[in-house]
C-alpha positions in Angstrom: -104.4 -6.1 108.3 -108.1 -6.5 109.2 -110.5 -7.8 106.6 -112.9 -5.3 105.0 -116.6 -5.7 105.7 -119.2 -7.2 103.4 -122.6 -5.7 104.4 -125.4 -8.1 103.7 -129.1 -7.5 103.2 -131.3 -10.7 103.5 -134.7 -10.7 101.8 -136.9 -13.4 103.4 -137.0 -14.8 106.9 -138.8 -18.1 106.9 -137.2 -21.6 106.2 -134.4 -20.4 103.9 -134.0 -17.2 105.9 -133.0 -19.2 108.9 -130.6 -21.3 106.9 -129.0 -18.3 105.3 -128.8 -16.4 108.6 -127.1 -19.3 110.3 -124.5 -19.4 107.5 -123.8 -15.6 107.6 -123.4 -15.6 111.4 -121.2 -18.7 111.5 -118.9 -18.5 108.5 -116.4 -16.1 109.9 -116.1 -18.2 113.1 -114.9 -21.3 111.2 -113.3 -20.0 108.0 -110.5 -17.5 107.5 -112.2 -14.8 105.4 -110.8 -11.9 103.4 -114.2 -10.1 103.7 -116.1 -10.1 107.0 -119.9 -10.5 106.5 -121.9 -8.0 108.5 -125.6 -8.9 108.9 -126.9 -5.4 108.2 -130.6 -5.7 107.5 -133.3 -8.4 107.0 -136.5 -7.8 105.1 -140.0 -9.3 105.2 -143.6 -8.3 104.6 -144.7 -8.6 108.3 -142.8 -5.7 110.1 -143.4 -7.1 113.6 -142.4 -10.7 112.7 -139.3 -9.7 110.7 -138.2 -7.4 113.6 -138.4 -10.4 116.0 -136.5 -12.5 113.5 -133.7 -9.9 113.3 -133.4 -9.8 117.0 -133.3 -13.6 117.3 -130.8 -14.2 114.5 -128.5 -11.2 115.0 -129.3 -8.8 112.2 -128.6 -5.2 112.9 -131.9 -4.0 111.6 -135.1 -5.1 109.9 -137.4 -3.6 107.2 -140.7 -4.4 105.5 -139.6 -2.4 102.4 -137.1 -4.5 100.4 -137.0 -1.8 97.6 -135.5 0.7 100.1 -133.2 -1.9 101.7 -131.5 -3.0 98.5 -130.6 0.5 97.5 -129.1 1.5 100.9 -125.5 2.8 100.7 -124.4 0.5 103.5 -125.5 -2.7 101.7 -123.0 -4.5 99.5 -124.8 -7.8 98.8 -128.4 -8.8 98.6 -129.3 -12.4 99.6 -132.7 -13.4 98.0 -134.3 -16.1 100.1 -137.9 -15.6 99.1 -140.3 -17.7 97.0 -139.4 -18.1 93.4 -141.9 -15.7 91.9 -140.1 -12.7 93.5 -136.5 -13.7 92.5 -136.3 -11.8 89.2 -137.7 -8.5 90.4 -135.5 -8.4 93.6 -132.4 -9.7 91.9 -132.6 -7.2 89.0 -133.3 -4.3 91.3 -130.3 -5.3 93.4 -128.0 -5.6 90.4 -129.1 -2.2 89.1 -128.3 -0.7 92.5 -124.8 -2.1 92.1 -125.1 -4.9 94.7 -123.8 -8.4 94.5 -126.6 -11.0 94.3 -127.0 -14.3 96.1 -130.2 -16.0 95.1 -132.0 -19.2 96.2 -132.9 -21.9 93.7 -134.6 -22.3 91.3 -133.3 -19.0 89.9 -136.7 -18.2 88.4 -139.6 -19.9 86.6 -138.9 -19.2 83.0 -135.8 -19.0 80.8 -137.0 -15.6 79.6 -136.9 -14.2 83.2 -133.6 -15.9 83.8 -132.1 -14.3 80.8 -133.2 -10.9 82.1 -131.6 -11.6 85.5 -128.4 -12.8 83.8 -128.2 -9.7 81.6 -128.8 -7.4 84.7 -125.9 -8.8 86.7 -123.6 -8.9 83.7 -124.4 -5.3 82.8 -123.9 -4.2 86.4 -120.6 -6.1 86.7 -121.6 -7.6 90.1 -120.9 -11.0 91.5 -123.9 -13.4 91.3 -124.4 -16.9 92.7 -127.3 -19.4 93.0 -127.6 -21.4 96.2 -127.5 -25.0 95.0 -126.3 -25.9 98.5 -125.8 -29.7 97.9 -122.8 -28.9 95.8 -121.1 -27.9 99.0 -121.5 -31.2 100.9 -117.9 -32.5 101.2 -118.8 -35.9 99.7 -120.3 -34.3 96.6 -117.3 -32.0 96.1 -115.1 -35.1 96.6 -117.1 -36.9 93.9 -116.5 -33.9 91.5 -112.7 -34.2 92.2 -112.7 -37.9 91.6 -114.7 -37.6 88.3 -112.3 -34.9 87.1 -109.3 -37.1 88.0 -110.7 -39.9 85.8 -111.4 -42.3 88.7 -114.6 -43.6 87.1 -113.6 -43.1 83.5 -116.0 -42.0 80.8 -119.5 -41.2 82.3 -122.2 -43.3 80.8 -125.2 -43.3 83.1 -126.5 -40.7 85.5 -129.4 -41.6 87.9 -130.9 -38.9 90.1 -133.7 -39.4 92.5 -135.1 -36.9 95.0 -137.9 -38.2 97.1 -139.8 -36.7 100.1 -143.0 -37.6 101.8 -144.3 -34.5 103.5 -147.3 -34.2 101.2 -148.5 -37.8 101.4 -151.4 -37.0 103.6 -154.2 -35.5 101.5 -155.3 -33.5 104.6 -152.0 -31.6 104.7 -153.1 -28.0 104.1 -152.2 -25.8 101.2 -149.2 -23.5 101.3 -147.3 -21.4 98.8 -145.3 -24.4 97.5 -148.6 -25.9 96.1 -149.6 -22.8 94.1 -148.2 -22.4 90.6 -148.2 -18.6 90.8 -145.9 -18.6 93.8 -143.9 -21.8 93.4 -143.8 -22.1 89.6 -144.1 -25.9 89.9 -144.2 -28.6 92.5 -141.6 -31.4 93.0 -140.4 -30.7 89.4 -138.9 -27.3 90.2 -138.5 -27.6 93.9 -136.6 -30.9 94.0 -135.8 -31.5 90.4 -133.8 -28.3 90.2 -131.4 -29.7 92.7 -131.0 -33.0 90.8 -130.5 -31.2 87.5 -127.8 -29.0 89.1 -126.0 -31.9 90.6 -126.1 -33.8 87.3 -124.8 -30.7 85.4 -122.1 -30.2 88.1 -120.8 -33.7 88.0 -121.6 -35.0 84.4 -122.0 -32.0 82.1 -124.8 -30.3 80.1 -128.1 -31.9 79.3 -129.2 -31.6 75.7 -132.5 -33.3 75.3 -135.3 -34.6 77.6 -138.6 -36.4 77.6 -140.8 -36.6 80.6 -144.0 -36.4 82.4 -145.5 -34.8 85.5 -148.6 -35.7 87.5 -150.7 -34.3 90.4 -152.3 -37.1 92.5 -153.9 -34.9 95.2 -155.7 -32.1 93.3 -157.5 -30.5 96.3 -156.4 -29.8 99.8 -157.7 -28.0 103.0 -157.2 -24.3 102.6 -154.2 -22.7 104.2 -154.4 -21.4 107.7 -150.8 -20.8 108.7 -147.6 -22.3 107.3 -143.9 -22.2 108.1 -141.4 -24.2 106.1 -142.8 -27.7 105.6 -145.5 -27.4 108.3 -149.0 -25.9 108.1 -152.4 -25.7 109.8 -155.7 -25.7 108.0 -158.0 -22.8 107.5 -161.6 -23.0 106.3 -162.7 -24.7 103.1 -160.5 -26.2 100.4 -158.2 -25.0 97.7 -157.1 -26.5 94.3 -153.5 -27.7 94.0 -152.0 -26.1 90.9 -148.6 -27.8 90.8 -147.3 -31.3 90.2 -146.8 -33.9 92.8 -144.2 -35.8 90.8 -141.9 -35.4 87.9 -140.1 -38.1 85.9 -137.9 -37.6 82.8 -135.2 -39.2 80.7 -132.2 -37.1 79.6 -129.5 -37.2 76.9 -126.2 -35.5 77.9 -124.1 -33.6 75.4 -121.2 -35.9 76.1 -123.3 -39.0 75.2 -124.3 -40.1 78.6 -127.9 -41.1 79.5 -129.8 -39.9 82.5 -132.9 -40.7 84.5 -134.5 -38.2 86.9 -137.4 -38.7 89.4 -138.8 -36.2 91.9 -141.8 -36.6 94.2 -143.1 -35.4 97.5 -145.4 -38.4 97.8 -142.9 -41.2 98.7 -143.8 -42.6 102.2 -140.8 -43.0 104.4 -138.5 -40.8 102.3 -137.7 -37.6 104.1 -135.0 -36.0 102.0 -133.8 -38.8 99.8 -131.7 -36.8 97.4 -129.5 -39.4 95.7 -127.3 -39.8 92.6 -125.6 -42.8 91.1 -123.1 -42.1 88.3 -121.7 -45.1 86.3 -118.5 -44.7 84.2 -116.3 -47.0 82.1 -114.0 -47.6 85.1 -116.3 -47.3 88.1 -119.3 -45.8 89.9 -120.1 -43.2 92.5 -123.2 -43.1 94.7 -124.3 -40.4 97.2 -127.5 -39.8 99.2 -128.2 -36.8 101.4 -129.8 -38.9 104.0 -126.2 -40.2 104.6 -124.6 -37.0 103.4 -121.1 -37.5 104.8 -120.6 -40.8 102.9 -119.6 -41.4 99.3 -119.7 -44.9 97.8 -117.1 -45.7 95.2 -116.7 -48.8 93.0 -113.6 -49.3 90.9 -113.1 -51.9 88.2 -109.3 -51.6 88.8 -109.5 -53.3 92.1 -108.4 -57.0 92.1 -111.3 -59.3 91.2 -111.4 -60.8 94.7 -111.6 -57.4 96.3 -114.1 -55.6 94.1 -117.1 -54.0 95.7 -118.4 -50.7 96.8 -116.2 -49.0 99.4 -117.7 -46.4 101.7 -115.7 -43.2 101.9 -116.4 -41.1 105.0 -115.8 -37.6 103.7 -114.8 -36.1 107.1 -111.0 -36.1 106.9 -109.2 -32.7 107.0 -108.1 -32.9 103.4 -111.6 -33.5 102.1 -113.3 -30.4 100.6 -114.3 -27.8 103.3 -113.7 -30.2 106.3 -110.5 -28.6 107.5 -112.6 -25.6 108.7 -114.9 -27.8 110.8 -114.5 -30.7 113.2 -112.0 -33.6 113.7 -112.3 -36.6 111.4 -115.4 -38.7 111.9 -117.4 -35.8 113.4 -120.3 -35.4 111.1 -121.5 -32.3 109.2 -125.1 -31.6 108.6 -127.6 -29.7 106.4 -126.6 -26.2 107.6 -122.9 -26.7 106.8 -123.6 -26.7 103.1 -125.0 -23.2 103.4 -122.0 -22.0 105.4 -119.5 -23.5 102.9 -121.4 -21.8 100.1 -121.2 -18.3 101.6 -117.5 -18.9 102.3 -117.0 -19.5 98.6 -119.1 -16.5 97.8 -117.3 -14.1 100.1 -113.9 -15.3 98.8 -115.0 -14.8 95.2 -116.0 -11.3 95.9 -112.8 -10.5 97.9 -110.6 -11.8 95.1 -112.7 -10.7 92.2 -113.1 -14.3 90.9 -116.2 -15.9 89.2 -118.8 -17.4 91.5 -120.1 -21.0 91.0 -122.8 -21.8 90.4 -123.6 -18.4 89.0 -126.7 -17.1 87.2 -125.7 -18.7 84.0 -125.9 -22.1 85.8 -129.2 -21.0 87.2 -130.7 -20.2 83.8 -129.3 -23.5 82.3 -131.0 -25.4 85.1 -134.3 -23.6 84.3 -133.9 -24.4 80.6 -133.9 -28.1 81.5 -137.0 -27.8 83.7 -138.7 -25.8 80.9 -137.8 -28.4 78.3 -139.4 -31.2 80.5 -142.5 -29.1 80.7 -142.5 -28.8 76.9 -142.1 -32.5 76.5 -144.9 -33.2 78.9 -147.2 -31.0 76.7 -146.1 -32.5 73.4 -145.5 -36.1 74.4 -142.1 -35.9 72.5 -138.5 -35.4 73.2 -137.6 -31.7 73.7 -134.3 -30.0 73.1 -132.9 -28.0 76.0 -132.3 -24.4 74.9 -128.6 -23.5 74.8 -127.8 -20.5 77.0 -124.6 -18.5 76.8 
């Protein structure tokens, strides 16, 4: 029997729009699905540009009116790939229209907005998922399995570092990621959200934080044009209204300690998203710049053989890999998105919970917000408990 269709509406067509489009057009070619995604309509503010995008990426149609698109009878799921300040309005409207919702991270800027989004999807009874795509790297999913199997014992230390360098040059022009009203925060919410989610995914809930943020380059050339992490300058200058770096300490509910650092001013670091987790019986280390490899140290190895071993997570029985290439053939950035929409479509097809869902998204925002509170008070701040 042929699988039923899942008609998708994508909102946003820039950097994340490309990544999500690649996932939707690829997933059914590699994975066996119980729902077939149909790329029904893509939305953006520039009608001409979004029409060209639709033609290039294989969407059936385009629209410059997302309100009309999310209420269409032939749309089942709304994929929100726009800047963070739009997430709440679009996601709530989609849920109220009875559509499943797939939303980029961070879910939103404030816990208050996040709670409204969570309430909307729960009341509507629709599936909801946040795209923390790094969970879907096979090596990260393998780390999750190993932790749950007790391979590193009781978790004691969590170290998360996310470093980039694309804003090192003070002459790099402004774009939306440098404006608080559009981005919410700088490295803190953009990069730190990923680290927080990975820490929660692997080690559990964070209960208290103390931290600081800083903006080193407070003024930049005004924006001319921008696309993704590239831009050209316009005339004049503009004030930067977000942080360049965020650093905080964390206490986990299970007693573990954590350190977190995020910056976009680390020369030489392109996408250095790394964690190290130390337990009573061993350690696990992963970095996105070598995303297929997981490092594992076990205290149970003979003393003469102890040392970090490098696990190449490309075997067919590693998470997700059986759908892709033969062992040793590397996966890349785009594969995490494809693995995510596979899980999402299967959750919808079998009426199972999605992960990470909007509750995970709000809990991540709660940690980000607590760090902001700590930055203002100079004291430890409790992370709000969200249910």
